[in-house]
C-alpha positions as a printed NumPy array, in Angstrom:
array([[ 15.622,  -0.744, -11.585],
       [ 11.608,  -1.061,  -9.886],
       [  9.123,   0.905, -10.721],
       [  5.602,   0.942,  -8.318],
       [  2.986,   2.724,  -9.651],
       [ -0.184,   3.483,  -7.42 ],
       [ -3.81 ,   3.951,  -8.233],
       [ -7.222,   4.201,  -6.57 ],
       [ -6.897,   7.098,  -4.313],
       [ -9.601,  10.096,  -4.302],
       [-12.025,  11.778,  -2.311],
       [-14.638,   9.391,  -0.185],
       [-17.292,  10.132,   2.954],
       [-16.678,   8.936,   6.113],
       [-17.93 ,   5.588,   6.303],
       [-17.342,   5.199,   2.209],
       [-14.358,   2.563,   0.681],
       [-11.537,   2.549,  -1.563],
       [ -9.476,   0.235,  -3.036],
       [ -5.715,   1.278,  -3.855],
       [ -3.518,  -0.99 ,  -6.163],
       [ -0.196,  -1.232,  -6.655],
       [  1.737,  -2.458,  -9.816],
       [  5.416,  -3.246,  -9.919],
       [  7.507,  -3.352, -12.933],
       [ 11.213,  -3.565, -14.246],
       [ 13.986,  -5.739, -13.691],
       [ 13.664,  -8.24 , -10.711],
       [ 12.726, -11.767, -10.331],
       [ 10.427, -11.469,  -7.653],
       [  8.723,  -9.359,  -4.692],
       [  9.339, -10.558,  -1.117],
       [  7.282,  -8.126,   0.858],
       [  4.794,  -5.748,  -0.396],
       [  3.316,  -3.24 ,   1.645],
       [  1.041,   0.182,   2.44 ],
       [  2.243,   3.125,   4.179],
       [  0.447,   6.849,   5.012],
       [  1.85 ,  10.215,   5.701],
       [ -0.823,  12.578,   6.893],
       [  0.593,  16.56 ,   6.877],
       [  2.604,  17.117,   9.666],
       [  3.098,  13.595,  10.458],
       [  5.645,  11.093,  10.485],
       [  4.973,   8.473,   7.565],
       [  3.473,   4.996,   9.176],
       [  2.951,   1.442,   8.339],
       [ -0.334,   0.824,   7.36 ],
       [ -0.362,  -2.816,   6.238],
       [  2.368,  -5.493,   4.792],
       [  2.047,  -8.844,   3.003],
       [  4.856, -11.092,   2.658],
       [  5.541, -13.628,  -0.07 ],
       [  3.698, -16.317,   2.231],
       [  0.803, -14.553,   2.602],
       [  1.353, -13.677,   6.398],
       [  0.016,  -9.9  ,   6.887],
       [  0.903,  -6.941,   9.561],
       [ -1.646,  -4.426,  10.176],
       [ -1.403,  -1.278,  12.056],
       [ -4.017,  -1.389,  14.832],
       [ -5.738,   1.91 ,  13.794],
       [ -6.737,   0.109,  10.709],
       [ -7.286,  -3.402,  11.288],
       [-10.766,  -4.712,  11.234],
       [-11.087,  -1.876,   8.33 ],
       [ -8.435,  -2.476,   5.903],
       [ -7.565,  -5.906,   3.78 ],
       [ -3.991,  -6.404,   2.091],
       [ -4.103,  -8.511,  -0.759],
       [ -1.521,  -9.147,  -3.358],
       [ -0.994, -11.632,  -6.498],
       [  2.211, -12.982,  -6.889],
       [  2.219, -13.834, -10.557],
       [  1.161, -10.148, -11.552],
       [  3.119,  -8.391,  -8.994],
       [  0.696,  -6.357,  -7.922],
       [ -0.778,  -5.344,  -4.411],
       [ -4.343,  -3.855,  -3.412],
       [ -5.644,  -2.403,  -0.005],
       [ -9.268,  -2.586,   0.504],
       [-10.129,   0.122,   2.549],
       [-13.453,  -0.037,   4.245],
       [-15.467,   2.301,   7.197],
       [-12.912,   4.975,   6.422],
       [-12.4  ,   7.778,   8.734],
       [-11.401,  11.323,   8.625],
       [ -7.834,  10.269,   9.917],
       [ -7.329,   7.832,   7.406],
       [ -6.893,  11.122,   5.084],
       [ -3.403,  11.004,   4.28 ],
       [ -1.066,  10.005,   0.956],
       [ -0.471,   6.52 ,   0.429],
       [  2.667,   4.786,  -0.832],
       [  3.194,   1.755,  -1.671],
       [  6.532,  -0.281,  -0.63 ],
       [  7.664,  -3.368,  -2.084],
       [ 11.179,  -5.391,  -1.445],
       [ 12.388,  -6.893,  -4.714],
       [ 15.035,  -9.969,  -5.486],
       [ 17.241,  -8.709,  -8.598],
       [ 20.36 ,  -9.908, -10.043],
       [ 22.422,  -8.276,  -7.272],
       [ 20.519,  -8.937,  -3.963],
       [ 17.067,  -7.235,  -2.608],
       [ 16.344,  -3.57 ,  -2.265],
       [ 13.353,  -1.665,  -1.173],
       [ 11.351,   0.776,  -3.052],
       [  8.243,   3.19 ,  -2.931],
       [  5.991,   4.198,  -5.138],
       [  5.11 ,   8.01 ,  -5.615],
       [  2.22 ,   8.146,  -3.451],
       [ -1.678,   8.388,  -4.134],
       [ -3.989,  10.854,  -2.191],
       [ -6.784,   9.581,   0.261],
       [ -8.854,  12.22 ,   1.602],
       [-12.009,  11.393,   3.899],
       [-14.456,  14.163,   4.179],
       [-18.077,  14.626,   4.225]])
């Protein structure tokens, strides 16, 4: 079993910055893709950014140039640096990871962390 624990959410004014962190723990060999998703009230969960184990990244158009995803493969952690935040970035942010287990690989979700952008 794999646990993903997010931290770093909170309230920030428009134009401000926040850094989210995700730590993976449990019985797995390694993490393949690690990413961030978000879900605003009344909307579907959407991809924000992902990073594979080789460092390749994918960003949603709405956050490209403002958000930066990173990870530490040795520590099984990931981060999302969010700059120039806008009210429309307000959402619950979830960490998602694909972990290699004894029995194969599987996807896991964190519990989510609230990000609120408001003046």
